[in-house]
N, CA, C and O atoms as CSV, one atom per row, in Angstrom:
chain,resi,resn,atom,element,x,y,z
A,1,MET,N,N,-10.095,-11.962,-14.498
A,1,MET,CA,C,-10.128,-12.382,-13.109
A,1,MET,C,C,-9.616,-13.825,-13.053
A,1,MET,O,O,-10.077,-14.680,-13.810
A,2,ASN,N,N,-8.661,-14.091,-12.152
A,2,ASN,CA,C,-8.153,-15.432,-12.029
A,2,ASN,C,C,-8.983,-16.274,-11.058
A,2,ASN,O,O,-9.908,-15.756,-10.432
A,3,LYS,N,N,-8.669,-17.545,-10.927
A,3,LYS,CA,C,-9.501,-18.429,-10.127
A,3,LYS,C,C,-9.511,-18.082,-8.636
A,3,LYS,O,O,-10.414,-18.504,-7.914
A,4,PHE,N,N,-8.517,-17.317,-8.166
A,4,PHE,CA,C,-8.458,-16.972,-6.744
A,4,PHE,C,C,-9.260,-15.723,-6.426
A,4,PHE,O,O,-9.668,-15.519,-5.283
A,5,GLN,N,N,-9.486,-14.895,-7.421
A,5,GLN,CA,C,-10.188,-13.644,-7.217
A,5,GLN,C,C,-11.671,-13.871,-7.360
A,5,GLN,O,O,-12.131,-14.396,-8.374
A,6,LYS,N,N,-12.416,-13.483,-6.358
A,6,LYS,CA,C,-13.851,-13.675,-6.367
A,6,LYS,C,C,-14.621,-12.436,-6.858
A,6,LYS,O,O,-15.811,-12.514,-7.162
A,7,VAL,N,N,-13.939,-11.326,-6.926
A,7,VAL,CA,C,-14.564,-10.081,-7.406
A,7,VAL,C,C,-13.612,-9.392,-8.356
A,7,VAL,O,O,-12.412,-9.666,-8.362
A,8,LYS,N,N,-14.156,-8.500,-9.157
A,8,LYS,CA,C,-13.356,-7.678,-10.075
A,8,LYS,C,C,-13.882,-6.238,-9.986
A,8,LYS,O,O,-15.062,-5.982,-10.226
A,9,PHE,N,N,-13.009,-5.326,-9.645
A,9,PHE,CA,C,-13.403,-3.936,-9.521
A,9,PHE,C,C,-13.108,-3.194,-10.809
A,9,PHE,O,O,-12.058,-3.388,-11.422
A,10,ASP,N,N,-14.039,-2.342,-11.217
A,10,ASP,CA,C,-13.832,-1.530,-12.401
A,10,ASP,C,C,-13.245,-0.168,-12.102
A,10,ASP,O,O,-12.824,0.547,-13.010
A,11,SER,N,N,-13.217,0.199,-10.801
A,11,SER,CA,C,-12.702,1.529,-10.410
A,11,SER,C,C,-12.210,1.470,-8.991
A,11,SER,O,O,-12.538,0.546,-8.246
A,12,VAL,N,N,-11.411,2.469,-8.609
A,12,VAL,CA,C,-10.978,2.575,-7.223
A,12,VAL,C,C,-12.173,2.804,-6.328
A,12,VAL,O,O,-12.222,2.274,-5.218
A,13,GLU,N,N,-13.153,3.594,-6.793
A,13,GLU,CA,C,-14.346,3.844,-5.988
A,13,GLU,C,C,-15.097,2.568,-5.700
A,13,GLU,O,O,-15.601,2.386,-4.591
A,14,GLU,N,N,-15.186,1.673,-6.679
A,14,GLU,CA,C,-15.865,0.398,-6.487
A,14,GLU,C,C,-15.071,-0.452,-5.456
A,14,GLU,O,O,-15.660,-1.095,-4.587
A,15,PHE,N,N,-13.755,-0.440,-5.571
A,15,PHE,CA,C,-12.880,-1.126,-4.600
A,15,PHE,C,C,-13.156,-0.588,-3.201
A,15,PHE,O,O,-13.344,-1.363,-2.264
A,16,LEU,N,N,-13.181,0.726,-3.055
A,16,LEU,CA,C,-13.414,1.347,-1.730
A,16,LEU,C,C,-14.750,0.954,-1.155
A,16,LEU,O,O,-14.864,0.709,0.046
A,17,GLY,N,N,-15.782,0.891,-2.011
A,17,GLY,CA,C,-17.109,0.504,-1.554
A,17,GLY,C,C,-17.197,-0.926,-1.068
A,17,GLY,O,O,-18.125,-1.270,-0.334
A,18,TYR,N,N,-16.273,-1.752,-1.450
A,18,TYR,CA,C,-16.251,-3.166,-1.091
A,18,TYR,C,C,-15.687,-3.391,0.331
A,18,TYR,O,O,-15.975,-4.408,0.961
A,19,LEU,N,N,-14.903,-2.459,0.813
A,19,LEU,CA,C,-14.169,-2.634,2.056
A,19,LEU,C,C,-15.026,-2.497,3.307
A,19,LEU,O,O,-15.953,-1.687,3.336
A,20,PRO,N,N,-14.726,-3.284,4.347
A,20,PRO,CA,C,-15.370,-3.056,5.658
A,20,PRO,C,C,-14.885,-1.706,6.216
A,20,PRO,O,O,-13.790,-1.257,5.878
A,21,GLN,N,N,-15.670,-1.080,7.041
A,21,GLN,CA,C,-15.404,0.295,7.512
A,21,GLN,C,C,-14.008,0.453,8.141
A,21,GLN,O,O,-13.310,1.427,7.858
A,22,GLU,N,N,-13.612,-0.482,8.974
A,22,GLU,CA,C,-12.302,-0.345,9.642
A,22,GLU,C,C,-11.167,-0.322,8.631
A,22,GLU,O,O,-10.242,0.481,8.760
A,23,GLU,N,N,-11.222,-1.189,7.631
A,23,GLU,CA,C,-10.186,-1.184,6.595
A,23,GLU,C,C,-10.298,0.051,5.701
A,23,GLU,O,O,-9.283,0.608,5.283
A,24,LEU,N,N,-11.522,0.480,5.408
A,24,LEU,CA,C,-11.731,1.694,4.630
A,24,LEU,C,C,-11.104,2.898,5.300
A,24,LEU,O,O,-10.492,3.730,4.631
A,25,ASP,N,N,-11.249,3.003,6.621
A,25,ASP,CA,C,-10.650,4.106,7.356
A,25,ASP,C,C,-9.130,4.134,7.228
A,25,ASP,O,O,-8.532,5.196,7.057
A,26,ILE,N,N,-8.509,2.954,7.313
A,26,ILE,CA,C,-7.055,2.869,7.167
A,26,ILE,C,C,-6.648,3.200,5.726
A,26,ILE,O,O,-5.715,3.970,5.496
A,27,VAL,N,N,-7.345,2.621,4.780
A,27,VAL,CA,C,-7.048,2.897,3.357
A,27,VAL,C,C,-7.176,4.373,3.057
A,27,VAL,O,O,-6.325,4.938,2.370
A,28,THR,N,N,-8.218,5.006,3.553
A,28,THR,CA,C,-8.425,6.429,3.327
A,28,THR,C,C,-7.263,7.248,3.895
A,28,THR,O,O,-6.782,8.183,3.255
A,29,ARG,N,N,-6.826,6.892,5.081
A,29,ARG,CA,C,-5.687,7.606,5.708
A,29,ARG,C,C,-4.402,7.431,4.882
A,29,ARG,O,O,-3.648,8.384,4.682
A,30,LEU,N,N,-4.167,6.199,4.408
A,30,LEU,CA,C,-2.964,5.937,3.632
A,30,LEU,C,C,-3.028,6.645,2.256
A,30,LEU,O,O,-2.025,7.181,1.785
A,31,ARG,N,N,-4.197,6.641,1.631
A,31,ARG,CA,C,-4.344,7.366,0.356
A,31,ARG,C,C,-4.066,8.843,0.560
A,31,ARG,O,O,-3.420,9.466,-0.282
A,32,GLY,N,N,-4.532,9.410,1.643
A,32,GLY,CA,C,-4.277,10.807,1.922
A,32,GLY,C,C,-2.797,11.103,2.122
A,32,GLY,O,O,-2.293,12.126,1.657
A,33,LEU,N,N,-2.098,10.198,2.820
A,33,LEU,CA,C,-0.678,10.354,3.041
A,33,LEU,C,C,0.085,10.278,1.710
A,33,LEU,O,O,1.006,11.058,1.468
A,34,ILE,N,N,-0.307,9.336,0.862
A,34,ILE,CA,C,0.360,9.215,-0.444
A,34,ILE,C,C,0.149,10.492,-1.260
A,34,ILE,O,O,1.091,11.022,-1.850
A,35,ALA,N,N,-1.083,10.978,-1.289
A,35,ALA,CA,C,-1.402,12.198,-2.044
A,35,ALA,C,C,-0.611,13.397,-1.508
A,35,ALA,O,O,-0.161,14.239,-2.285
A,36,GLU,N,N,-0.443,13.475,-0.195
A,36,GLU,CA,C,0.291,14.571,0.423
A,36,GLU,C,C,1.788,14.458,0.142
A,36,GLU,O,O,2.464,15.474,-0.023
A,37,THR,N,N,2.306,13.247,0.086
A,37,THR,CA,C,3.738,13.026,-0.055
A,37,THR,C,C,4.226,13.221,-1.476
A,37,THR,O,O,5.258,13.857,-1.693
A,38,PHE,N,N,3.501,12.683,-2.450
A,38,PHE,CA,C,3.863,12.949,-3.843
A,38,PHE,C,C,2.581,13.141,-4.636
A,38,PHE,O,O,2.013,12.181,-5.157
A,39,PRO,N,N,2.125,14.401,-4.724
A,39,PRO,CA,C,0.830,14.721,-5.332
A,39,PRO,C,C,0.720,14.417,-6.801
A,39,PRO,O,O,-0.399,14.369,-7.312
A,40,GLN,N,N,1.800,14.209,-7.512
A,40,GLN,CA,C,1.734,13.945,-8.949
A,40,GLN,C,C,1.583,12.440,-9.264
A,40,GLN,O,O,1.666,12.040,-10.425
A,41,TYR,N,N,1.365,11.622,-8.243
A,41,TYR,CA,C,1.204,10.180,-8.449
A,41,TYR,C,C,0.002,9.885,-9.356
A,41,TYR,O,O,-0.883,10.720,-9.542
A,42,ARG,N,N,0.003,8.672,-9.909
A,42,ARG,CA,C,-1.127,8.128,-10.617
A,42,ARG,C,C,-1.600,6.925,-9.854
A,42,ARG,O,O,-0.805,6.048,-9.518
A,43,GLU,N,N,-2.868,6.869,-9.577
A,43,GLU,CA,C,-3.472,5.754,-8.862
A,43,GLU,C,C,-4.190,4.889,-9.880
A,43,GLU,O,O,-4.992,5.385,-10.671
A,44,LYS,N,N,-3.900,3.591,-9.861
A,44,LYS,CA,C,-4.492,2.672,-10.841
A,44,LYS,C,C,-4.646,1.277,-10.197
A,44,LYS,O,O,-3.764,0.800,-9.482
A,45,LEU,N,N,-5.788,0.654,-10.477
A,45,LEU,CA,C,-5.966,-0.692,-9.958
A,45,LEU,C,C,-5.065,-1.689,-10.698
A,45,LEU,O,O,-4.969,-1.677,-11.925
A,46,ALA,N,N,-4.433,-2.521,-9.940
A,46,ALA,CA,C,-3.650,-3.665,-10.464
A,46,ALA,C,C,-3.833,-4.785,-9.464
A,46,ALA,O,O,-3.738,-4.550,-8.259
A,47,TYR,N,N,-4.082,-5.944,-9.908
A,47,TYR,CA,C,-4.410,-7.092,-9.036
A,47,TYR,C,C,-5.620,-6.762,-8.160
A,47,TYR,O,O,-5.781,-7.340,-7.085
A,48,ASN,N,N,-6.461,-5.849,-8.608
A,48,ASN,CA,C,-7.701,-5.449,-7.919
A,48,ASN,C,C,-7.470,-4.610,-6.666
A,48,ASN,O,O,-8.365,-4.510,-5.827
A,49,VAL,N,N,-6.282,-4.001,-6.517
A,49,VAL,CA,C,-5.992,-3.087,-5.440
A,49,VAL,C,C,-5.317,-1.855,-6.006
A,49,VAL,O,O,-4.764,-1.933,-7.103
A,50,PRO,N,N,-5.330,-0.722,-5.321
A,50,PRO,CA,C,-4.715,0.492,-5.837
A,50,PRO,C,C,-3.185,0.440,-5.749
A,50,PRO,O,O,-2.606,0.198,-4.690
A,51,PHE,N,N,-2.563,0.675,-6.894
A,51,PHE,CA,C,-1.104,0.848,-6.997
A,51,PHE,C,C,-0.859,2.311,-7.341
A,51,PHE,O,O,-1.694,2.956,-7.976
A,52,TYR,N,N,0.282,2.829,-6.922
A,52,TYR,CA,C,0.639,4.223,-7.111
A,52,TYR,C,C,1.907,4.287,-7.955
A,52,TYR,O,O,2.900,3.614,-7.677
A,53,TYR,N,N,1.842,5.126,-9.006
A,53,TYR,CA,C,2.889,5.202,-9.999
A,53,TYR,C,C,3.403,6.635,-10.118
A,53,TYR,O,O,2.674,7.599,-9.884
A,54,ASN,N,N,4.660,6.745,-10.485
A,54,ASN,CA,C,5.227,7.963,-11.024
A,54,ASN,C,C,5.781,7.547,-12.397
A,54,ASN,O,O,5.082,7.650,-13.405
A,55,HIS,N,N,7.020,7.083,-12.431
A,55,HIS,CA,C,7.541,6.502,-13.669
A,55,HIS,C,C,7.162,5.040,-13.774
A,55,HIS,O,O,6.802,4.543,-14.842
A,56,ARG,N,N,7.252,4.359,-12.633
A,56,ARG,CA,C,6.924,2.920,-12.528
A,56,ARG,C,C,6.085,2.763,-11.265
A,56,ARG,O,O,5.799,3.741,-10.575
A,57,ARG,N,N,5.697,1.540,-10.972
A,57,ARG,CA,C,4.981,1.238,-9.726
A,57,ARG,C,C,5.885,1.563,-8.552
A,57,ARG,O,O,7.048,1.164,-8.497
A,58,ILE,N,N,5.306,2.304,-7.615
A,58,ILE,CA,C,6.058,2.695,-6.419
A,58,ILE,C,C,5.558,1.914,-5.198
A,58,ILE,O,O,6.341,1.302,-4.472
A,59,CYS,N,N,4.264,1.951,-4.994
A,59,CYS,CA,C,3.704,1.325,-3.790
A,59,CYS,C,C,2.272,0.917,-4.065
A,59,CYS,O,O,1.715,1.212,-5.123
A,60,PHE,N,N,1.683,0.232,-3.091
A,60,PHE,CA,C,0.314,-0.230,-3.195
A,60,PHE,C,C,-0.334,-0.329,-1.837
A,60,PHE,O,O,0.351,-0.378,-0.815
A,61,ILE,N,N,-1.640,-0.359,-1.822
A,61,ILE,CA,C,-2.421,-0.572,-0.574
A,61,ILE,C,C,-3.191,-1.842,-0.767
A,61,ILE,O,O,-3.928,-1.981,-1.744
A,62,TRP,N,N,-3.035,-2.786,0.153
A,62,TRP,CA,C,-3.688,-4.096,0.037
A,62,TRP,C,C,-4.414,-4.456,1.340
A,62,TRP,O,O,-3.773,-4.930,2.278
A,63,PRO,N,N,-5.720,-4.246,1.421
A,63,PRO,CA,C,-6.476,-4.624,2.618
A,63,PRO,C,C,-6.708,-6.142,2.678
A,63,PRO,O,O,-6.762,-6.815,1.649
A,64,SER,N,N,-6.840,-6.649,3.870
A,64,SER,CA,C,-7.085,-8.092,4.049
A,64,SER,C,C,-8.408,-8.526,3.475
A,64,SER,O,O,-8.608,-9.715,3.227
A,65,ALA,N,N,-9.330,-7.586,3.252
A,65,ALA,CA,C,-10.620,-7.935,2.635
A,65,ALA,C,C,-10.466,-8.420,1.205
A,65,ALA,O,O,-11.393,-8.996,0.635
A,66,ILE,N,N,-9.305,-8.189,0.629
A,66,ILE,CA,C,-8.979,-8.681,-0.713
A,66,ILE,C,C,-8.116,-9.929,-0.496
A,66,ILE,O,O,-6.898,-9.831,-0.345
A,67,PRO,N,N,-8.753,-11.090,-0.483
A,67,PRO,CA,C,-8.118,-12.314,0.055
A,67,PRO,C,C,-6.923,-12.840,-0.763
A,67,PRO,O,O,-6.079,-13.530,-0.190
A,68,TRP,N,N,-6.811,-12.558,-2.035
A,68,TRP,CA,C,-5.731,-13.136,-2.782
A,68,TRP,C,C,-4.395,-12.466,-2.530
A,68,TRP,O,O,-3.428,-12.742,-3.240
A,69,GLY,N,N,-4.317,-11.598,-1.542
A,69,GLY,CA,C,-3.062,-10.951,-1.149
A,69,GLY,C,C,-2.373,-11.656,-0.002
A,69,GLY,O,O,-1.334,-11.198,0.472
A,70,ASN,N,N,-2.938,-12.771,0.455
A,70,ASN,CA,C,-2.363,-13.546,1.558
A,70,ASN,C,C,-2.137,-12.716,2.825
A,70,ASN,O,O,-1.110,-12.820,3.497
A,71,LEU,N,N,-3.115,-11.915,3.109
A,71,LEU,CA,C,-3.096,-11.079,4.345
A,71,LEU,C,C,-4.322,-11.447,5.132
A,71,LEU,O,O,-5.438,-11.315,4.628
A,72,ASP,N,N,-4.150,-11.906,6.355
A,72,ASP,CA,C,-5.293,-12.352,7.127
A,72,ASP,C,C,-5.873,-11.295,8.052
A,72,ASP,O,O,-6.902,-11.531,8.685
A,73,HIS,N,N,-5.230,-10.127,8.145
A,73,HIS,CA,C,-5.768,-9.037,8.961
A,73,HIS,C,C,-5.118,-7.732,8.557
A,73,HIS,O,O,-4.014,-7.724,8.012
A,74,GLY,N,N,-5.794,-6.634,8.820
A,74,GLY,CA,C,-5.245,-5.318,8.596
A,74,GLY,C,C,-5.145,-4.910,7.146
A,74,GLY,O,O,-5.767,-5.500,6.263
A,75,VAL,N,N,-4.343,-3.882,6.924
A,75,VAL,CA,C,-4.115,-3.293,5.617
A,75,VAL,C,C,-2.608,-3.161,5.427
A,75,VAL,O,O,-1.899,-2.653,6.297
A,76,ALA,N,N,-2.137,-3.623,4.287
A,76,ALA,CA,C,-0.708,-3.504,3.999
A,76,ALA,C,C,-0.426,-2.328,3.091
A,76,ALA,O,O,-1.111,-2.122,2.090
A,77,LEU,N,N,0.590,-1.556,3.449
A,77,LEU,CA,C,1.183,-0.571,2.548
A,77,LEU,C,C,2.448,-1.200,2.053
A,77,LEU,O,O,3.409,-1.371,2.805
A,78,GLY,N,N,2.452,-1.548,0.783
A,78,GLY,CA,C,3.606,-2.266,0.234
A,78,GLY,C,C,4.433,-1.396,-0.709
A,78,GLY,O,O,3.923,-0.466,-1.333
A,79,PHE,N,N,5.698,-1.717,-0.795
A,79,PHE,CA,C,6.633,-0.987,-1.651
A,79,PHE,C,C,7.266,-1.935,-2.609
A,79,PHE,O,O,7.817,-2.965,-2.219
A,80,VAL,N,N,7.188,-1.585,-3.892
A,80,VAL,CA,C,7.698,-2.428,-4.949
A,80,VAL,C,C,9.227,-2.597,-4.845
A,80,VAL,O,O,9.731,-3.709,-4.998
A,81,ASN,N,N,9.943,-1.538,-4.593
A,81,ASN,CA,C,11.422,-1.608,-4.452
A,81,ASN,C,C,11.834,-1.409,-3.013
A,81,ASN,O,O,12.705,-0.590,-2.720
A,82,ALA,N,N,11.217,-2.149,-2.111
A,82,ALA,CA,C,11.485,-1.996,-0.694
A,82,ALA,C,C,12.941,-2.244,-0.323
A,82,ALA,O,O,13.470,-1.608,0.589
A,83,SER,N,N,13.592,-3.174,-1.033
A,83,SER,CA,C,14.976,-3.480,-0.711
A,83,SER,C,C,15.909,-2.307,-0.934
A,83,SER,O,O,17.008,-2.263,-0.382
A,84,LYS,N,N,15.462,-1.341,-1.756
A,84,LYS,CA,C,16.284,-0.161,-2.010
A,84,LYS,C,C,15.997,0.966,-1.019
A,84,LYS,O,O,16.814,1.873,-0.859
A,85,ILE,N,N,14.834,0.912,-0.351
A,85,ILE,CA,C,14.489,1.988,0.586
A,85,ILE,C,C,14.628,1.547,2.047
A,85,ILE,O,O,14.725,2.388,2.941
A,86,ASP,N,N,14.637,0.244,2.288
A,86,ASP,CA,C,14.759,-0.294,3.645
A,86,ASP,C,C,15.593,-1.580,3.590
A,86,ASP,O,O,15.106,-2.656,3.936
A,87,PRO,N,N,16.867,-1.459,3.147
A,87,PRO,CA,C,17.667,-2.684,2.929
A,87,PRO,C,C,17.935,-3.487,4.204
A,87,PRO,O,O,18.137,-4.699,4.132
A,88,GLU,N,N,17.941,-2.845,5.343
A,88,GLU,CA,C,18.175,-3.557,6.613
A,88,GLU,C,C,16.891,-4.101,7.221
A,88,GLU,O,O,16.919,-4.714,8.288
A,89,GLN,N,N,15.779,-3.882,6.556
A,89,GLN,CA,C,14.478,-4.373,6.993
A,89,GLN,C,C,14.116,-3.898,8.405
A,89,GLN,O,O,13.649,-4.666,9.247
A,90,HIS,N,N,14.353,-2.594,8.627
A,90,HIS,CA,C,13.987,-1.989,9.904
A,90,HIS,C,C,12.499,-1.768,10.045
A,90,HIS,O,O,11.946,-1.884,11.139
A,91,PHE,N,N,11.835,-1.443,8.915
A,91,PHE,CA,C,10.445,-1.027,8.955
A,91,PHE,C,C,9.493,-1.999,8.251
A,91,PHE,O,O,8.325,-2.115,8.622
A,92,LEU,N,N,10.001,-2.686,7.242
A,92,LEU,CA,C,9.138,-3.483,6.369
A,92,LEU,C,C,9.416,-4.982,6.507
A,92,LEU,O,O,10.534,-5.410,6.793
A,93,LYS,N,N,8.364,-5.749,6.292
A,93,LYS,CA,C,8.465,-7.200,6.273
A,93,LYS,C,C,8.520,-7.639,4.815
A,93,LYS,O,O,7.785,-7.129,3.969
A,94,TYR,N,N,9.398,-8.588,4.537
A,94,TYR,CA,C,9.605,-9.007,3.153
A,94,TYR,C,C,8.900,-10.328,2.817
A,94,TYR,O,O,8.710,-10.636,1.640
A,95,ASP,N,N,8.519,-11.097,3.810
A,95,ASP,CA,C,7.778,-12.350,3.600
A,95,ASP,C,C,8.376,-13.201,2.497
A,95,ASP,O,O,7.674,-13.595,1.566
A,96,ASN,N,N,9.656,-13.485,2.590
A,96,ASN,CA,C,10.373,-14.315,1.620
A,96,ASN,C,C,10.446,-13.743,0.219
A,96,ASN,O,O,10.703,-14.466,-0.743
A,97,ARG,N,N,10.220,-12.451,0.108
A,97,ARG,CA,C,10.385,-11.798,-1.194
A,97,ARG,C,C,11.708,-11.055,-1.177
A,97,ARG,O,O,12.178,-10.641,-0.118
A,98,LYS,N,N,12.312,-10.885,-2.351
A,98,LYS,CA,C,13.626,-10.259,-2.413
A,98,LYS,C,C,13.567,-8.746,-2.493
A,98,LYS,O,O,14.432,-8.070,-1.936
A,99,THR,N,N,12.566,-8.195,-3.173
A,99,THR,CA,C,12.557,-6.740,-3.373
A,99,THR,C,C,11.334,-6.086,-2.788
A,99,THR,O,O,11.429,-4.935,-2.364
A,100,MET,N,N,10.190,-6.736,-2.733
A,100,MET,CA,C,8.963,-6.110,-2.270
A,100,MET,C,C,8.791,-6.319,-0.776
A,100,MET,O,O,8.966,-7.427,-0.269
A,101,GLY,N,N,8.447,-5.246,-0.075
A,101,GLY,CA,C,8.198,-5.329,1.361
A,101,GLY,C,C,6.945,-4.559,1.689
A,101,GLY,O,O,6.468,-3.740,0.904
A,102,ARG,N,N,6.421,-4.840,2.872
A,102,ARG,CA,C,5.178,-4.164,3.269
A,102,ARG,C,C,5.123,-3.959,4.774
A,102,ARG,O,O,5.762,-4.669,5.550
A,103,MET,N,N,4.339,-2.965,5.154
A,103,MET,CA,C,4.047,-2.685,6.552
A,103,MET,C,C,2.552,-2.918,6.729
A,103,MET,O,O,1.738,-2.413,5.955
A,104,ILE,N,N,2.202,-3.686,7.750
A,104,ILE,CA,C,0.810,-4.010,7.996
A,104,ILE,C,C,0.280,-3.163,9.114
A,104,ILE,O,O,0.884,-3.078,10.183
A,105,ILE,N,N,-0.855,-2.531,8.871
A,105,ILE,CA,C,-1.517,-1.688,9.880
A,105,ILE,C,C,-2.831,-2.357,10.239
A,105,ILE,O,O,-3.680,-2.588,9.378
A,106,ASN,N,N,-2.990,-2.662,11.507
A,106,ASN,CA,C,-4.167,-3.415,11.958
A,106,ASN,C,C,-5.357,-2.566,12.316
A,106,ASN,O,O,-6.498,-3.007,12.181
A,107,ASN,N,N,-5.110,-1.354,12.770
A,107,ASN,CA,C,-6.212,-0.445,13.050
A,107,ASN,C,C,-5.720,0.988,12.959
A,107,ASN,O,O,-4.522,1.265,13.028
A,108,LEU,N,N,-6.674,1.885,12.803
A,108,LEU,CA,C,-6.328,3.300,12.559
A,108,LEU,C,C,-5.526,3.909,13.687
A,108,LEU,O,O,-4.696,4.787,13.453
A,109,SER,N,N,-5.764,3.447,14.934
A,109,SER,CA,C,-5.037,4.022,16.063
A,109,SER,C,C,-3.534,3.738,16.026
A,109,SER,O,O,-2.763,4.410,16.710
A,110,GLU,N,N,-3.111,2.746,15.231
A,110,GLU,CA,C,-1.662,2.485,15.097
A,110,GLU,C,C,-0.928,3.601,14.320
A,110,GLU,O,O,0.290,3.747,14.430
A,111,ILE,N,N,-1.673,4.362,13.556
A,111,ILE,CA,C,-1.042,5.398,12.736
A,111,ILE,C,C,-0.887,6.660,13.578
A,111,ILE,O,O,-1.593,7.649,13.380
A,112,ASP,N,N,0.053,6.605,14.523
A,112,ASP,CA,C,0.358,7.744,15.358
A,112,ASP,C,C,1.370,8.645,14.656
A,112,ASP,O,O,1.728,8.395,13.505
A,113,ASP,N,N,1.832,9.688,15.338
A,113,ASP,CA,C,2.777,10.623,14.730
A,113,ASP,C,C,4.078,9.942,14.292
A,113,ASP,O,O,4.618,10.257,13.231
A,114,GLU,N,N,4.579,9.014,15.107
A,114,GLU,CA,C,5.812,8.314,14.773
A,114,GLU,C,C,5.652,7.427,13.531
A,114,GLU,O,O,6.513,7.411,12.651
A,115,LYS,N,N,4.548,6.699,13.477
A,115,LYS,CA,C,4.323,5.830,12.315
A,115,LYS,C,C,4.079,6.671,11.080
A,115,LYS,O,O,4.522,6.304,9.992
A,116,MET,N,N,3.382,7.795,11.218
A,116,MET,CA,C,3.150,8.696,10.078
A,116,MET,C,C,4.500,9.199,9.534
A,116,MET,O,O,4.708,9.247,8.321
A,117,ALA,N,N,5.400,9.568,10.435
A,117,ALA,CA,C,6.703,10.038,10.002
A,117,ALA,C,C,7.476,8.925,9.294
A,117,ALA,O,O,8.136,9.182,8.287
A,118,THR,N,N,7.406,7.706,9.799
A,118,THR,CA,C,8.078,6.569,9.153
A,118,THR,C,C,7.477,6.307,7.784
A,118,THR,O,O,8.211,6.120,6.814
A,119,LEU,N,N,6.170,6.291,7.689
A,119,LEU,CA,C,5.504,6.045,6.402
A,119,LEU,C,C,5.849,7.119,5.402
A,119,LEU,O,O,6.111,6.823,4.237
A,120,LYS,N,N,5.852,8.378,5.846
A,120,LYS,CA,C,6.197,9.480,4.954
A,120,LYS,C,C,7.640,9.357,4.459
A,120,LYS,O,O,7.922,9.588,3.283
A,121,PHE,N,N,8.541,8.995,5.356
A,121,PHE,CA,C,9.938,8.783,4.993
A,121,PHE,C,C,10.040,7.692,3.919
A,121,PHE,O,O,10.711,7.873,2.903
A,122,LEU,N,N,9.371,6.566,4.153
A,122,LEU,CA,C,9.434,5.448,3.187
A,122,LEU,C,C,8.859,5.845,1.847
A,122,LEU,O,O,9.415,5.486,0.809
A,123,LEU,N,N,7.744,6.587,1.845
A,123,LEU,CA,C,7.153,7.059,0.602
A,123,LEU,C,C,8.074,7.997,-0.153
A,123,LEU,O,O,8.201,7.920,-1.375
A,124,GLN,N,N,8.720,8.892,0.602
A,124,GLN,CA,C,9.657,9.821,-0.035
A,124,GLN,C,C,10.837,9.111,-0.642
A,124,GLN,O,O,11.266,9.438,-1.748
A,125,GLU,N,N,11.368,8.133,0.081
A,125,GLU,CA,C,12.474,7.343,-0.414
A,125,GLU,C,C,12.100,6.535,-1.641
A,125,GLU,O,O,12.873,6.445,-2.594
A,126,ALA,N,N,10.906,5.945,-1.616
A,126,ALA,CA,C,10.407,5.167,-2.756
A,126,ALA,C,C,10.232,6.054,-3.972
A,126,ALA,O,O,10.518,5.636,-5.094
A,127,TYR,N,N,9.773,7.252,-3.764
A,127,TYR,CA,C,9.616,8.220,-4.847
A,127,TYR,C,C,10.976,8.562,-5.473
A,127,TYR,O,O,11.115,8.612,-6.696
A,128,LEU,N,N,11.977,8.795,-4.608
A,128,LEU,CA,C,13.310,9.113,-5.109
A,128,LEU,C,C,13.924,7.930,-5.872
A,128,LEU,O,O,14.561,8.135,-6.905
A,129,VAL,N,N,13.747,6.730,-5.391
A,129,VAL,CA,C,14.231,5.533,-6.065
A,129,VAL,C,C,13.610,5.436,-7.468
A,129,VAL,O,O,14.248,4.981,-8.417
A,130,ASP,N,N,12.372,5.869,-7.566
A,130,ASP,CA,C,11.657,5.814,-8.844
A,130,ASP,C,C,12.147,6.929,-9.807
A,130,ASP,O,O,11.758,6.958,-10.974
A,131,GLY,N,N,12.967,7.801,-9.322
A,131,GLY,CA,C,13.473,8.874,-10.171
A,131,GLY,C,C,12.697,10.158,-10.031
A,131,GLY,O,O,12.768,11.037,-10.890
A,132,GLY,N,N,11.948,10.266,-8.935
A,132,GLY,CA,C,11.077,11.403,-8.668
A,132,GLY,C,C,11.780,12.693,-8.712
A,132,GLY,O,O,11.166,13.739,-8.505
């Protein structure tokens, strides 16, 4: 644990138990979408948040309750190779990063049919970039 991290989770379940209900609801929805989109993924904690792997890291879920992610609200679904799946930055914010981008979801009601379709598209593209 580094000096910025105030907690250390030993499992994804412990991480989930730490979250406030509103963020837990969003995280649960995103985890379900990831599982539906590429069921062979591996979920593993890195930086104390869940990352999703096939051959390499594909994406991650970072709630604002985990303060060392520099997120002051909502839950981020981030993509490790975002520049390859959204090069024109139509959907993702890059926050001065060259390759990693993320979409921030502030509440569960934001995940409507259109956003679900966008998220699924991004997950499918990220999986293909990974060699899926």
